[in-house]
Kinemage of the C-alpha trace (Angstrom):
@kinemage 1
@onewidth
@group {chain A} dominant
@subgroup {mainchain}
@vectorlist {calphas} color= white
{ca met a 1} P 71.117 232.146 167.796
{ca asn a 2} L 71.161 235.514 166.177
{ca ser a 3} L 69.054 237.784 166.970
{ca arg a 4} L 67.209 240.033 164.175
{ca ser a 5} L 65.654 243.421 164.444
{ca ser a 6} L 62.048 243.741 164.034
{ca leu a 7} L 62.502 246.999 160.952
{ca pro a 8} L 62.927 245.585 157.313
{ca arg a 9} L 65.967 247.023 155.943
{ca trp a 10} L 65.021 249.957 153.778
{ca thr a 11} L 64.355 251.863 156.949
{ca met a 12} L 67.863 251.156 158.130
{ca leu a 13} L 69.308 252.635 155.525
{ca val a 14} L 66.281 256.035 155.797
{ca leu a 15} L 67.795 256.426 158.737
{ca gly a 16} L 71.385 255.767 158.024
{ca thr a 17} L 70.628 258.429 155.359
{ca leu a 18} L 69.034 260.903 158.262
{ca ser a 19} L 71.921 260.960 160.135
{ca leu a 20} L 74.449 261.568 156.931
{ca val a 21} L 72.498 264.700 156.137
{ca phe a 22} L 71.847 265.392 159.705
{ca leu a 23} L 76.131 265.399 159.848
{ca ser a 24} L 76.557 267.171 156.968
{ca ile a 25} L 73.840 270.451 157.623
{ca gly a 26} L 74.178 270.584 161.269
{ca val a 27} L 78.196 269.866 162.375
{ca ser a 28} L 80.968 272.327 160.934
{ca ser a 29} L 83.546 273.170 162.266
{ca pro a 30} L 84.063 276.146 164.907
{ca leu a 31} L 86.615 277.653 163.593
{ca ala a 32} L 84.984 277.713 160.152
{ca ala a 33} L 82.277 278.807 162.150
{ca gln a 34} L 83.857 281.480 163.919
{ca glu a 35} L 85.535 282.985 160.603
{ca gly a 36} L 81.936 282.551 159.008
{ca ala a 37} L 83.109 282.111 155.344
{ca ser a 38} L 82.062 279.609 152.759
{ca leu a 39} L 83.590 276.321 151.897
{ca thr a 40} L 86.689 276.568 149.102
{ca asp a 41} L 85.966 275.301 145.843
{ca asp a 42} L 87.418 271.859 147.144
{ca gly a 43} L 84.405 272.246 149.545
{ca leu a 44} L 87.140 272.751 152.378
{ca pro a 45} L 86.421 274.922 155.314
{ca pro a 46} L 88.638 278.359 154.924
{ca leu a 47} L 91.050 277.972 157.051
{ca pro a 48} L 91.704 281.013 160.105
{ca gln a 49} L 94.478 283.704 159.272
{ca ser a 50} L 97.178 284.134 161.878
{ca pro a 51} L 98.020 287.061 164.158
{ca ile a 52} L 100.280 287.633 161.439
{ca glu a 53} L 98.617 287.756 157.816
{ca arg a 54} L 96.119 289.974 159.545
{ca ala a 55} L 98.665 292.165 160.761
{ca gln a 56} L 100.020 292.652 157.374
{ca lys a 57} L 96.003 292.980 155.788
{ca asp a 58} L 95.419 295.048 158.606
{ca gly a 59} L 99.010 297.093 158.032
{ca thr a 60} L 100.160 296.913 161.662
{ca ala a 61} L 102.994 294.219 160.307
{ca leu a 62} L 106.360 295.183 161.526
{ca pro a 63} L 108.999 293.081 159.903
{ca leu a 64} L 112.374 292.719 160.961
{ca ser a 65} L 115.221 290.768 160.148
{ca leu a 66} L 117.186 289.409 163.745
{ca lys a 67} L 119.905 291.923 163.106
{ca glu a 68} L 117.253 294.438 163.052
{ca leu a 69} L 115.305 293.829 165.753
{ca thr a 70} L 119.164 293.180 168.189
{ca lys a 71} L 119.865 297.465 167.243
{ca met a 72} L 116.352 298.172 167.983
{ca ala a 73} L 116.268 296.503 171.084
{ca leu a 74} L 119.567 297.999 171.693
{ca gln a 75} L 118.866 301.659 171.447
{ca asn a 76} L 115.436 301.191 173.715
{ca asn a 77} L 116.452 298.751 175.984
{ca leu a 78} L 116.079 300.597 179.463
{ca asp a 79} L 118.248 297.807 181.202
{ca ile a 80} L 121.458 298.670 179.063
{ca ala a 81} L 120.218 302.872 179.670
{ca ile a 82} L 120.000 302.236 183.237
{ca gln a 83} L 123.953 300.407 183.596
{ca asp a 84} L 124.484 303.402 180.588
{ca thr a 85} L 123.800 305.822 183.333
{ca asn a 86} L 125.752 303.986 185.848
{ca glu a 87} L 128.890 304.171 183.817
{ca glu a 88} L 128.505 307.772 183.422
{ca leu a 89} L 127.951 308.307 187.358
{ca ser a 90} L 131.599 306.912 187.262
{ca gln a 91} L 132.389 309.493 184.960
{ca leu a 92} L 131.339 312.379 186.937
{ca lys a 93} L 132.912 310.176 189.680
{ca ile a 94} L 136.258 310.568 188.744
{ca leu a 95} L 135.853 314.489 187.705
{ca gln a 96} L 134.944 314.988 191.874
{ca ser a 97} L 138.511 313.215 192.542
{ca tyr a 98} L 140.406 316.014 190.874
{ca gly a 99} L 138.480 318.848 192.937
{ca ser a 100} L 140.797 318.323 195.305
{ca tyr a 101} L 143.198 319.906 193.295
{ca asp a 102} L 140.693 322.538 192.692
{ca pro a 103} L 142.390 325.881 193.509
{ca thr a 104} L 141.128 328.494 196.769
{ca leu a 105} L 141.080 332.270 197.148
{ca arg a 106} L 140.171 333.400 200.336
{ca ile a 107} L 139.662 336.970 200.626
{ca ser a 108} L 139.103 338.340 204.422
{ca leu a 109} L 137.947 342.003 204.858
{ca gly a 110} L 137.561 344.237 208.157
{ca thr a 111} L 138.012 346.665 210.492
{ca thr a 112} L 138.953 346.624 214.056
{ca ser a 113} L 139.150 349.496 216.898
{ca thr a 114} L 141.346 349.805 220.548
{ca lys a 115} L 140.685 351.402 222.852
{ca ser a 116} L 142.778 351.519 226.437
{ca ala a 117} L 144.121 353.583 229.170
{ca asn a 118} L 147.970 355.109 229.221
{ca ile a 119} L 149.656 352.404 231.787
{ca arg a 120} L 152.895 352.553 230.147
{ca ser a 121} L 154.904 356.669 230.416
{ca thr a 122} L 156.848 355.284 227.277
{ca glu a 123} L 153.018 355.430 225.550
{ca thr a 124} L 152.091 358.259 225.474
{ca gly a 125} L 148.947 359.919 223.258
{ca glu a 126} L 146.947 363.089 222.985
{ca asp a 127} L 144.287 362.079 225.191
{ca glu a 128} L 144.875 359.843 228.383
{ca tyr a 129} L 143.736 357.231 226.955
{ca gln a 130} L 145.291 355.108 223.145
{ca lys a 131} L 143.155 354.277 220.935
{ca asn a 132} L 144.223 352.352 217.887
{ca asn a 133} L 141.288 351.918 214.482
{ca thr a 134} L 142.527 349.207 212.099
{ca ala a 135} L 140.937 348.075 208.266
{ca gln a 136} L 142.951 344.530 206.794
{ca trp a 137} L 141.979 343.240 203.469
{ca asn a 138} L 143.941 340.079 202.497
{ca phe a 139} L 143.776 337.647 200.293
{ca thr a 140} L 145.510 334.071 200.377
{ca phe a 141} L 145.418 332.190 197.414
{ca thr a 142} L 146.040 327.475 197.671
{ca lys a 143} L 146.463 325.397 194.871
{ca pro a 144} L 146.829 321.243 195.609
{ca val a 145} L 149.630 320.021 192.956
{ca gln a 146} L 149.235 316.111 192.695
{ca thr a 147} L 153.104 315.242 193.380
{ca gly a 148} L 151.273 315.681 197.402
{ca gly a 149} L 152.721 318.893 197.824
{ca gln a 150} L 150.889 322.877 197.634
{ca ile a 151} L 151.547 326.142 196.731
{ca gln a 152} L 150.395 329.101 198.428
{ca ala a 153} L 150.042 332.923 197.593
{ca gln a 154} L 149.230 335.529 200.153
{ca trp a 155} L 149.004 339.960 200.183
{ca asn a 156} L 148.075 340.707 203.293
{ca ser a 157} L 147.773 344.441 203.533
{ca asn a 158} L 146.299 346.788 206.670
{ca arg a 159} L 145.833 350.271 207.892
{ca ser a 160} L 146.414 351.358 211.364
{ca asp a 161} L 146.053 355.009 212.886
{ca ser a 162} L 146.852 355.529 216.072
{ca asn a 163} L 146.919 358.586 218.904
{ca leu a 164} L 150.273 357.754 220.050
{ca thr a 165} L 152.576 360.100 219.513
{ca gln a 166} L 155.797 357.935 219.383
{ca asn a 167} L 154.299 356.161 215.728
{ca leu a 168} L 156.493 357.562 212.958
{ca phe a 169} L 153.952 357.207 210.071
{ca asn a 170} L 149.754 358.006 211.757
{ca pro a 171} L 148.420 356.431 209.669
{ca arg a 172} L 150.575 353.508 208.907
{ca tyr a 173} L 150.046 351.274 205.732
{ca asn a 174} L 151.585 347.862 205.951
{ca ser a 175} L 151.249 345.447 203.071
{ca arg a 176} L 152.969 341.950 202.854
{ca gly a 177} L 152.933 339.479 200.138
{ca ser a 178} L 154.825 335.740 200.058
{ca ile a 179} L 154.606 332.453 197.892
{ca ser a 180} L 155.686 328.829 199.524
{ca phe a 181} L 155.478 325.464 198.751
{ca thr a 182} L 155.351 322.611 199.975
{ca gln a 183} L 156.765 319.381 198.942
{ca pro a 184} L 156.722 315.673 200.827
{ca leu a 185} L 159.666 313.823 200.599
{ca leu a 186} L 158.846 310.420 202.184
{ca arg a 187} L 154.947 310.197 202.876
{ca asn a 188} L 152.254 310.942 200.110
{ca leu a 189} L 155.399 311.653 197.391
{ca arg a 190} L 153.989 308.885 195.179
{ca ile a 191} L 151.408 308.378 196.571
{ca asp a 192} L 148.253 309.709 198.910
{ca ser a 193} L 144.375 309.859 199.587
{ca thr a 194} L 143.399 312.333 196.624
{ca arg a 195} L 145.975 310.049 194.016
{ca thr a 196} L 144.399 306.788 195.371
{ca gln a 197} L 140.772 308.402 195.046
{ca ile a 198} L 141.074 309.202 191.228
{ca lys a 199} L 142.532 305.516 191.203
{ca ile a 200} L 139.682 304.186 192.889
{ca ala a 201} L 137.607 305.806 190.444
{ca asn a 202} L 139.098 304.899 186.848
{ca leu a 203} L 138.739 301.407 187.771
{ca asp a 204} L 135.279 301.755 188.968
{ca leu a 205} L 134.943 303.614 185.433
{ca lys a 206} L 136.513 300.209 184.301
{ca thr a 207} L 134.628 298.138 186.131
{ca ser a 208} L 131.416 299.662 184.984
{ca asp a 209} L 132.113 299.795 181.320
{ca ser a 210} L 132.962 295.621 181.534
{ca gln a 211} L 129.207 295.275 183.476
{ca phe a 212} L 127.763 297.785 180.551
{ca lys a 213} L 129.112 295.308 177.794
{ca gln a 214} L 128.067 292.169 180.160
{ca arg a 215} L 124.456 293.375 179.730
{ca val a 216} L 124.647 294.768 176.581
{ca thr a 217} L 126.037 291.633 175.976
{ca asp a 218} L 122.538 289.444 178.224
{ca thr a 219} L 120.267 291.507 175.952
{ca ile a 220} L 121.911 290.363 172.791
{ca ser a 221} L 121.831 287.017 173.948
{ca asn a 222} L 117.601 286.747 174.721
{ca ile a 223} L 116.192 289.431 172.278
{ca gln a 224} L 117.725 286.474 169.485
{ca thr a 225} L 116.747 283.513 171.555
{ca gln a 226} L 113.073 285.445 172.694
{ca tyr a 227} L 113.333 286.263 168.677
{ca trp a 228} L 113.577 281.836 167.486
{ca asn a 229} L 110.932 281.602 169.377
{ca leu a 230} L 108.146 283.258 168.550
{ca val a 231} L 110.250 281.934 165.022
{ca leu a 232} L 109.022 278.767 166.514
{ca ala a 233} L 105.601 280.050 167.808
{ca ile a 234} L 104.365 280.883 164.702
{ca gln a 235} L 106.191 277.820 162.726
{ca asp a 236} L 104.014 275.786 165.521
{ca tyr a 237} L 100.874 277.758 164.288
{ca asn a 238} L 101.608 276.983 160.183
{ca ile a 239} L 101.894 273.611 161.162
{ca arg a 240} L 98.720 272.723 163.143
{ca arg a 241} L 96.758 274.738 160.380
{ca asn a 242} L 97.867 272.339 158.847
{ca ser a 243} L 97.016 269.434 160.496
{ca val a 244} L 93.670 271.254 161.462
{ca arg a 245} L 93.907 271.136 156.983
{ca leu a 246} L 94.725 267.617 156.558
{ca ala a 247} L 91.442 266.919 158.983
{ca gln a 248} L 89.503 268.376 157.233
{ca ile a 249} L 90.747 266.768 154.374
{ca thr a 250} L 90.050 263.263 155.909
{ca leu a 251} L 86.649 264.571 157.075
{ca arg a 252} L 85.318 265.189 153.337
{ca asp a 253} L 86.441 261.905 151.848
{ca asn a 254} L 85.156 260.008 154.884
{ca lys a 255} L 81.841 261.250 154.227
{ca lys a 256} L 81.923 260.807 150.742
{ca lys a 257} L 82.696 256.917 151.528
{ca val a 258} L 79.889 256.621 153.914
{ca glu a 259} L 77.458 258.326 151.528
{ca val a 260} L 78.313 255.997 148.994
{ca gly a 261} L 78.176 252.822 151.457
{ca thr a 262} L 82.428 251.891 151.808
{ca met a 263} L 82.518 253.346 155.460
{ca ala a 264} L 80.726 253.086 159.079
{ca pro a 265} L 78.880 257.036 159.840
{ca ile a 266} L 80.846 256.219 162.965
{ca glu a 267} L 83.723 257.472 160.949
{ca ile a 268} L 82.769 260.487 160.781
{ca thr a 269} L 82.497 261.445 164.528
{ca asp a 270} L 85.932 260.183 165.189
{ca ala a 271} L 87.573 262.493 161.750
{ca glu a 272} L 84.973 265.170 163.837
{ca ala a 273} L 86.095 264.818 166.969
{ca asn a 274} L 89.939 264.811 166.048
{ca met a 275} L 89.910 267.790 163.838
{ca ala a 276} L 87.754 269.298 166.990
{ca gln a 277} L 90.814 268.751 169.296
{ca arg a 278} L 93.279 269.878 166.529
{ca glu a 279} L 91.812 272.946 166.369
{ca val a 280} L 91.494 273.467 169.891
{ca asp a 281} L 95.380 272.920 169.575
{ca leu a 282} L 95.454 275.483 167.152
{ca ile a 283} L 93.744 278.104 168.837
{ca thr a 284} L 96.421 277.433 171.445
{ca ala a 285} L 99.826 277.951 169.534
{ca glu a 286} L 97.893 280.857 168.213
{ca glu a 287} L 97.712 282.629 171.756
{ca asn a 288} L 101.210 280.987 171.848
{ca ile a 289} L 102.084 283.257 169.404
{ca leu a 290} L 100.799 286.777 171.111
{ca ser a 291} L 102.397 285.236 174.140
{ca gln a 292} L 105.856 285.793 172.192
{ca gln a 293} L 105.039 289.015 170.846
{ca asn a 294} L 104.864 290.676 174.263
{ca ala a 295} L 107.979 289.242 175.506
{ca leu a 296} L 109.626 290.102 172.505
{ca arg a 297} L 108.190 293.581 172.623
{ca ala a 298} L 109.577 293.942 176.340
{ca leu a 299} L 113.417 293.490 175.361
{ca ile a 300} L 112.286 296.070 172.614
{ca ser a 301} L 110.715 298.734 175.019
{ca asn a 302} L 109.625 299.414 178.565
{ca asp a 303} L 107.275 302.545 177.295
{ca arg a 304} L 104.067 301.677 176.981
{ca asn a 305} L 103.136 304.686 174.515
{ca ser a 306} L 105.712 302.966 172.310
{ca glu a 307} L 104.737 302.454 168.666
{ca ile a 308} L 105.947 298.695 168.899
{ca trp a 309} L 102.844 297.723 171.134
{ca ser a 310} L 100.780 298.754 168.250
{ca gln a 311} L 102.871 296.402 166.148
{ca val a 312} L 102.842 292.797 165.042
{ca ile a 313} L 106.878 292.407 164.896
{ca val a 314} L 106.684 289.616 161.618
{ca pro a 315} L 109.947 287.799 161.769
{ca thr a 316} L 112.228 287.348 158.235
{ca asp a 317} L 115.210 285.637 159.067
{ca met a 318} L 113.804 281.692 158.764
{ca pro a 319} L 115.381 278.884 161.041
{ca asp a 320} L 117.370 277.571 158.367
{ca phe a 321} L 120.477 274.491 160.252
{ca gln a 322} L 123.969 276.227 159.534
{ca glu a 323} L 126.807 274.010 161.310
{ca tyr a 324} L 128.923 276.260 163.829
{ca ser a 325} L 132.184 274.336 164.632
{ca ile a 326} L 135.040 275.102 167.001
{ca asp a 327} L 136.800 272.554 169.322
{ca leu a 328} L 136.809 273.004 173.089
{ca ser a 329} L 140.452 274.257 173.838
{ca thr a 330} L 139.947 277.012 171.200
{ca ala a 331} L 135.958 277.721 172.821
{ca ile a 332} L 137.970 277.995 176.400
{ca asp a 333} L 140.706 280.159 175.923
{ca thr a 334} L 138.675 282.728 174.058
{ca ala a 335} L 135.868 282.499 176.640
{ca leu a 336} L 138.987 283.131 179.623
{ca ala a 337} L 140.417 285.995 177.560
{ca asn a 338} L 137.598 287.750 176.964
{ca arg a 339} L 134.826 286.981 179.888
{ca pro a 340} L 133.935 289.765 181.520
{ca glu a 341} L 133.670 288.000 185.361
{ca leu a 342} L 137.747 287.548 184.438
{ca glu a 343} L 138.129 291.560 184.281
{ca gln a 344} L 136.194 292.777 187.238
{ca ser a 345} L 138.097 290.502 189.208
{ca asp a 346} L 141.625 291.686 187.363
{ca ile a 347} L 139.554 294.965 188.677
{ca ser a 348} L 139.044 294.413 192.078
{ca leu a 349} L 142.805 293.275 192.495
{ca thr a 350} L 144.213 296.347 191.224
{ca lys a 351} L 142.029 298.195 193.517
{ca ile a 352} L 143.165 296.013 196.837
{ca asp a 353} L 146.654 296.713 195.136
{ca val a 354} L 145.769 300.465 195.895
{ca asn a 355} L 144.640 300.730 198.886
{ca arg a 356} L 147.905 298.606 200.042
{ca arg a 357} L 149.811 300.799 198.469
{ca leu a 358} L 148.209 303.778 200.901
{ca leu a 359} L 148.151 302.062 203.577
{ca glu a 360} L 152.306 301.730 203.621
{ca asn a 361} L 152.445 305.704 202.283
{ca asn a 362} L 150.783 305.906 205.464
{ca arg a 363} L 153.394 303.862 207.798
{ca lys a 364} L 156.464 305.919 206.111
{ca trp a 365} L 158.186 308.933 208.184
{ca thr a 366} L 156.588 312.403 207.317
{ca leu a 367} L 159.119 314.720 205.297
{ca asp a 368} L 158.043 317.699 204.050
{ca phe a 369} L 160.173 320.148 202.751
{ca thr a 370} L 159.035 324.156 202.687
{ca val a 371} L 160.825 327.369 200.764
{ca ser a 372} L 158.851 330.288 201.213
{ca tyr a 373} L 159.426 334.160 199.614
{ca gly a 374} L 158.314 336.775 200.376
{ca ser a 375} L 158.397 341.493 201.371
{ca thr a 376} L 156.938 343.402 203.279
{ca gly a 377} L 156.117 347.374 202.778
{ca asp a 378} L 155.294 350.409 205.712
{ca ala a 379} L 153.941 354.138 204.276
{ca arg a 380} L 152.409 357.322 205.326
{ca glu a 381} L 150.542 356.762 202.403
{ca phe a 382} L 148.681 354.061 200.070
{ca leu a 383} L 150.209 354.573 196.763
{ca lys a 384} L 153.131 354.362 198.478
{ca val a 385} L 153.586 351.336 200.681
{ca tyr a 386} L 153.177 349.297 197.565
{ca asp a 387} L 156.540 351.270 195.828
{ca ser a 388} L 157.714 350.245 199.595
{ca leu a 389} L 156.745 346.465 199.275
{ca phe a 390} L 158.292 345.909 195.592
{ca gly a 391} L 161.236 348.565 195.989
{ca asp a 392} L 162.691 348.959 199.444
{ca gly a 393} L 163.947 345.426 199.255
{ca phe a 394} L 162.518 344.403 202.671
{ca thr a 395} L 161.777 340.592 201.553
{ca asn a 396} L 162.522 337.596 204.262
{ca trp a 397} L 162.933 334.207 203.114
{ca asn a 398} L 162.722 330.244 204.368
{ca val a 399} L 163.958 326.963 203.597
{ca gly a 400} L 163.289 324.640 206.320
{ca phe a 401} L 162.374 320.833 206.173
{ca asp a 402} L 160.189 319.145 208.512
{ca leu a 403} L 160.512 315.470 210.222
{ca gln a 404} L 158.073 313.481 211.742
{ca ile a 405} L 158.770 309.980 213.229
{ca pro a 406} L 156.209 307.518 214.621
{ca leu a 407} L 157.364 305.643 216.093
{ca arg a 408} L 154.801 303.016 216.261
{ca asn a 409} L 151.499 302.114 213.984
{ca arg a 410} L 149.683 298.896 215.052
{ca ser a 411} L 146.427 300.361 212.791
{ca met a 412} L 148.263 300.459 209.882
{ca asp a 413} L 150.083 297.261 210.504
{ca ala a 414} L 146.622 295.744 211.120
{ca gln a 415} L 145.243 297.549 207.723
{ca ile a 416} L 147.816 296.233 205.604
{ca ala a 417} L 147.811 292.595 206.671
{ca gln a 418} L 143.624 293.245 205.832
{ca gln a 419} L 144.426 293.480 202.455
{ca lys a 420} L 147.215 290.631 201.931
{ca ile a 421} L 144.152 288.762 203.144
{ca gln a 422} L 141.611 290.591 200.700
{ca arg a 423} L 144.287 289.730 197.604
{ca gln a 424} L 144.355 286.189 198.371
{ca gln a 425} L 140.728 285.595 198.552
{ca glu a 426} L 140.228 287.429 195.605
{ca leu a 427} L 143.211 285.379 193.691
{ca met a 428} L 140.870 282.026 194.960
{ca arg a 429} L 137.534 283.663 193.623
{ca arg a 430} L 139.492 284.161 190.846
{ca lys a 431} L 140.062 280.453 190.480
{ca gln a 432} L 136.838 279.498 191.483
{ca thr a 433} L 135.356 281.935 188.234
{ca glu a 434} L 138.111 280.283 185.691
{ca gln a 435} L 136.735 277.294 187.051
{ca ser a 436} L 132.992 277.924 186.760
{ca ile a 437} L 133.711 279.549 182.873
{ca gln a 438} L 135.627 276.160 181.847
{ca val a 439} L 132.514 274.095 182.918
{ca asp a 440} L 130.068 276.522 181.227
{ca val a 441} L 132.179 276.984 177.961
{ca arg a 442} L 132.254 272.771 177.966
{ca asn a 443} L 128.390 272.365 178.783
{ca ala a 444} L 128.258 274.846 175.860
{ca val a 445} L 129.873 273.126 173.414
{ca gln a 446} L 129.052 269.306 174.453
{ca gln a 447} L 125.136 270.957 174.156
{ca leu a 448} L 126.212 271.766 170.877
{ca glu a 449} L 127.094 268.414 169.725
{ca thr a 450} L 123.603 267.217 171.334
{ca arg a 451} L 121.742 269.446 169.427
{ca arg a 452} L 123.968 268.938 166.612
{ca lys a 453} L 122.367 265.303 166.582
{ca gln a 454} L 118.700 266.166 167.327
{ca val a 455} L 118.079 268.491 164.492
{ca ala a 456} L 119.273 264.626 162.442
{ca thr a 457} L 117.632 262.699 163.635
{ca ala a 458} L 114.101 265.259 163.752
{ca gly a 459} L 114.866 265.615 160.066
{ca ala a 460} L 114.451 261.262 159.569
{ca ser a 461} L 111.805 261.456 161.715
{ca lys a 462} L 109.790 263.829 159.495
{ca arg a 463} L 110.657 262.095 156.672
{ca leu a 464} L 110.057 258.577 158.218
{ca ser a 465} L 106.274 260.297 159.133
{ca lys a 466} L 105.179 261.618 156.043
{ca glu a 467} L 106.434 258.366 154.533
{ca arg a 468} L 104.594 256.351 156.808
{ca leu a 469} L 101.625 258.469 156.023
{ca glu a 470} L 101.545 258.470 152.637
{ca gly a 471} L 101.782 254.159 152.948
{ca glu a 472} L 98.992 254.569 155.205
{ca gln a 473} L 96.953 256.330 152.554
{ca lys a 474} L 96.556 253.989 150.157
{ca arg a 475} L 96.226 250.917 152.061
{ca val a 476} L 92.922 252.733 153.698
{ca glu a 477} L 92.095 253.030 150.030
{ca ala a 478} L 92.973 249.480 148.684
{ca gly a 479} L 91.086 248.914 151.858
{ca leu a 480} L 93.549 247.105 154.148
{ca ser a 481} L 93.910 249.137 156.746
{ca gln a 482} L 91.771 251.197 158.875
{ca asn a 483} L 91.103 254.875 158.890
{ca tyr a 484} L 92.398 255.844 162.909
{ca leu a 485} L 95.153 254.860 161.676
{ca val a 486} L 95.552 257.820 158.672
{ca leu a 487} L 94.508 260.287 161.675
{ca glu a 488} L 97.174 259.306 163.879
{ca arg a 489} L 99.689 258.866 160.977
{ca gln a 490} L 98.843 263.022 160.723
{ca gln a 491} L 99.185 263.917 163.921
{ca gln a 492} L 102.175 261.606 163.980
{ca leu a 493} L 103.663 264.114 161.075
{ca ala a 494} L 102.277 266.763 162.529
{ca gln a 495} L 104.256 266.522 165.719
{ca ala a 496} L 107.357 265.431 163.827
{ca glu a 497} L 107.541 268.389 161.945
{ca leu a 498} L 107.198 270.836 164.684
{ca ala a 499} L 109.670 268.593 166.369
{ca glu a 500} L 112.305 269.311 163.495
{ca met a 501} L 111.802 272.939 163.824
{ca gln a 502} L 112.115 273.125 167.613
{ca ala a 503} L 115.265 270.767 167.169
{ca ile a 504} L 116.520 273.704 164.805
{ca ile a 505} L 115.579 276.390 166.858
{ca asn a 506} L 117.413 274.509 169.578
{ca tyr a 507} L 120.502 273.749 168.035
{ca lys a 508} L 120.432 277.768 167.254
{ca arg a 509} L 120.142 278.638 170.795
{ca ala a 510} L 123.074 276.488 171.390
{ca val a 511} L 124.390 278.771 169.281
{ca ile a 512} L 123.818 281.545 171.494
{ca asn a 513} L 124.938 279.837 174.632
{ca leu a 514} L 128.320 279.092 173.421
{ca gln a 515} L 128.706 282.379 171.749
{ca lys a 516} L 127.686 283.720 175.337
{ca ala a 517} L 130.256 281.380 177.016
{ca met a 518} L 132.957 282.843 175.004
{ca tyr a 519} L 131.810 286.740 175.174
{ca thr a 520} L 132.278 286.598 171.527
{ca leu a 521} L 128.469 287.934 171.285
{ca leu a 522} L 128.960 291.685 170.970
{ca glu a 523} L 129.783 292.814 167.656
{ca ala a 524} L 131.717 296.253 167.636
{ca asn a 525} L 128.712 298.054 166.400
{ca asp a 526} L 126.880 297.007 169.125
{ca phe a 527} L 128.467 298.722 171.737
{ca glu a 528} L 128.355 301.928 170.104
{ca ile a 529} L 124.378 301.638 169.323
{ca ala a 530} L 123.750 300.766 172.892
{ca lys a 531} L 125.849 303.707 174.039
{ca glu a 532} L 123.165 306.032 173.074
{ca ser a 533} L 119.936 304.068 175.022
{ca ser a 534} L 120.291 306.476 177.845
{ca ser a 535} L 119.462 309.793 175.380
{ca asn a 536} L 116.105 307.134 174.480
{ca ile a 537} L 114.657 307.125 177.988
{ca pro a 538} L 111.556 308.629 177.626
{ca asp a 539} L 110.194 311.387 179.660
{ca leu a 540} L 109.240 309.233 183.039
{ca lys a 541} L 107.637 312.119 184.434
């Protein structure tokens, strides 16, 4: 048996009308209330401004293209600046190694006085004792040469006076001048510890240069990836805000239909709940923009006082799809020719060879050739001693060889054997690196192809979602569908638009990843720009 309401039908109509008025007046969009603005001309609450729009309005917006942003980051990035100073340290180590060839001048000044008893009849003096006073001024110049030898020049002078009556000159001035040269003929002829240090320091500089380029490449990859992350966050916000607008339109239309009695009031509640959820998503999207801004600022400058932290970066490059084509074989060959890991491995092998050459040198016999020439002079007076030195022909010279034969050197033999093992290990590590690089490139190429297919699929999905929404709206207008299906189609369209944008951004990331794997991301001007980073470091005090 059907039950009937005890209230008259006109009472139900009055209650429905009051409910509609209450919903129209008492319930409003949280975002619209937050904005505090009136309705638009078409009767819709105004949409909130994005962080980008607010920055453009208050003058804090900083429009930057990807290339401009890359340049700014390379000039100010602290990681690059640190790596640049490492290269400077390597250059100073080379200068330090050459210091072993710097000349030295030794000056020795002194005076001596002795007094002793007369114990020989041939040594008689004016007194009952012997007394000798001596003063000397000696100069020695030493200069190592890069052939492993050494040049030495000496000039020794002294003055002596004695109470012995046998001395012909009293006081006596004596001067000796000589120059000598020593050259190894076996051990240390082609290499020695100093030349080894210089070679190692130069190799370390190459390593620092390779590591610097690697750091710059990593930074460029991070910058470009983060740039597109920010673009995606902005596009996500715009898509979700458009979804809020669609929900507002649906809510407005539903209210009109309830007013004319063609739709139940519950549909207004559903539309408002749906719009509220979309507004929550919009707030989350805004937070994501702010987070991506901070991540990008951190790559540009670590200085908290930098102007970039008070500005809002506005990307000017849009995520359009541009296909990047390269065959796998070419990509692998390019990577093997460019990757810094292989360059650094080759440098390590060279360093091992240099150290092995030094050890083999130290096993050789020592055979040194020595030649020297000098002159002496004696006189009663200070100035005449130098006339005697250069004019009397009291010369002396020497030519000789010095040979030293090690009978056994087990220490050197063991060290050479260790160097051979280390070289084999480095060669095996190099093979592992080559294999790892090939895997990286293969994965990057395969990822690029997958991302390309995803772009095509996401584009088709967005087109179909749009058509489904338009069709569902027409079905509702014709009374052949339900309103909640329109809301679902709107949400599906927003998701499809975001998925397409995500697919395009992912494709751009895949291109960056492949270029990084091939080591083609670094341009010549990027390297020169990054070289200026260490001069832009803020005062760390």
